[in-house]
C-alpha positions as CSV (number, residue, x, y, z in Angstrom):
1,M,65.9,115.9,62.3
2,T,64.4,119.4,62.5
3,K,66.1,122.3,63.7
4,R,64.3,122.4,67.1
5,H,65.8,118.9,67.9
6,V,69.3,119.9,66.9
7,I,68.9,123.0,69.3
8,V,67.6,120.8,72.2
9,F,70.3,118.4,71.8
10,A,72.9,121.0,71.6
11,V,71.6,122.7,74.8
12,L,71.6,119.5,76.5
13,A,75.2,118.9,75.3
14,V,76.2,122.1,76.9
15,L,74.5,121.4,80.1
16,I,75.9,118.0,80.4
17,A,79.5,119.4,79.9
18,A,79.0,122.2,82.2
19,Y,77.9,119.7,84.9
20,A,80.9,117.5,84.3
21,I,83.2,120.8,84.4
22,S,81.8,121.7,87.6
23,I,82.2,118.2,89.5
24,L,86.1,117.9,88.1
25,P,87.3,119.7,91.0
26,N,85.4,117.7,93.6
27,I,86.6,114.5,92.2
28,R,90.2,115.8,92.0
29,Q,90.1,116.7,95.7
30,R,88.5,113.3,96.9
31,L,91.2,111.5,95.0
32,E,93.9,113.7,96.5
33,S,92.4,113.1,100.0
34,K,92.3,109.6,99.4
35,S,96.0,109.0,98.3
36,V,97.3,111.3,101.0
37,V,95.4,109.2,103.9
38,A,96.7,106.1,102.2
39,A,100.2,107.5,102.3
40,L,99.9,108.9,105.8
41,R,98.6,105.3,107.0
42,S,101.5,103.6,105.4
43,L,104.1,105.8,107.0
44,P,106.5,103.7,109.2
45,H,105.7,105.2,112.5
46,P,108.5,103.7,114.5
47,R,111.1,104.9,111.9
48,L,109.3,108.4,111.7
49,E,109.5,108.8,115.5
50,A,113.2,107.7,115.5
51,A,113.9,110.4,112.8
52,T,112.3,113.4,114.5
53,E,113.9,112.2,117.8
54,A,117.6,112.0,116.0
55,F,116.7,115.2,113.8
56,T,115.8,117.0,117.3
57,R,118.9,115.5,119.1
58,D,121.2,116.8,116.2
59,H,119.5,120.2,115.8
60,K,119.7,121.0,119.5
61,A,123.3,120.4,119.3
62,T,124.0,122.9,116.4
63,S,121.3,125.5,117.0
64,N,119.8,127.4,120.0
65,V,116.1,127.8,118.1
66,A,113.7,125.3,118.8
67,L,111.6,124.1,115.9
68,A,107.9,123.1,116.3
69,A,107.6,121.4,112.9
70,I,109.9,120.7,109.9
71,P,109.3,119.6,106.5
72,L,109.0,115.8,105.9
73,Q,111.1,116.4,103.0
74,Q,114.1,117.8,105.1
75,L,114.0,114.4,107.2
76,V,114.7,112.7,103.8
77,S,117.4,115.3,102.4
78,G,118.9,115.2,106.1
79,G,119.3,111.1,106.0
80,Y,116.7,110.6,108.7
81,L,114.4,108.8,106.6
82,R,114.6,107.2,103.1
83,A,112.4,108.6,100.3
84,E,110.5,105.2,99.8
85,E,109.4,105.6,103.6
86,I,107.5,108.7,102.6
87,R,106.0,107.5,99.3
88,G,103.2,109.5,98.3
89,L,104.2,112.6,100.3
90,Q,107.4,113.3,98.6
91,H,105.9,116.2,96.7
92,R,103.5,117.5,99.1
93,D,103.6,120.3,101.7
94,A,103.9,118.0,104.7
95,T,105.5,118.7,107.9
96,V,106.1,116.7,111.1
97,S,105.7,118.0,114.5
98,L,108.8,118.1,116.6
99,A,106.8,118.3,120.1
100,S,108.3,116.7,123.3
101,R,107.8,113.2,124.1
102,D,105.4,114.3,126.9
103,A,103.2,116.1,124.2
104,M,103.1,113.2,122.0
105,L,101.4,111.1,124.7
106,I,98.3,113.3,124.3
107,P,96.0,111.3,121.6
108,H,94.6,114.7,119.9
109,T,98.2,115.9,119.3
110,I,98.8,116.3,115.3
111,W,101.9,114.5,114.4
112,V,102.1,115.2,110.5
113,R,100.2,117.6,108.6
114,V,99.5,117.5,105.0
115,R,98.4,120.6,103.2
116,A,95.9,119.7,100.5
117,T,95.3,121.8,97.4
118,D,91.9,123.3,98.5
119,G,93.7,124.7,101.6
120,S,92.4,122.3,104.1
121,D,94.8,120.0,106.1
122,I,95.1,116.2,106.2
123,V,96.4,115.3,109.5
124,L,98.0,112.2,111.2
125,M,97.3,112.1,114.7
126,V,99.6,110.6,117.4
127,D,97.1,107.9,118.0
128,G,97.3,106.8,114.6
129,S,94.1,108.3,113.2
130,V,93.8,110.4,110.1
131,Q,91.6,113.4,109.8
132,K,90.9,116.3,107.5
133,M,90.8,119.6,109.0
134,P,88.7,122.5,107.5
135,T,90.4,125.2,105.6
136,R,91.7,127.7,108.1
């Protein structure tokens, strides 16, 4: 092999490495999105609804401050949900809406919001659909 061939192979190797490094964040974000979507779809909706209603009822009895949303982890730490019921969302920035029952009848209402590492939100709507919201 001549010196010229070695230089061409080295340049190609550098270009391939640079390309691989540039697409890694996109791959990581897609994998994250897929795992969050799967976790949101596997949430036990009746249990989550009952937990938020119980939390709201208990919180009204002890505080005059009305909350719009709470961290999902707080429902677990408060005993309203079990950790296995939120599998895949335990270590994520996930919040649950505490909207009134009337507001929860509107299909386009966000029920659970999970902040992705890229700053966007992956949300579970009241109608059961999961959507990715753009970065704010």
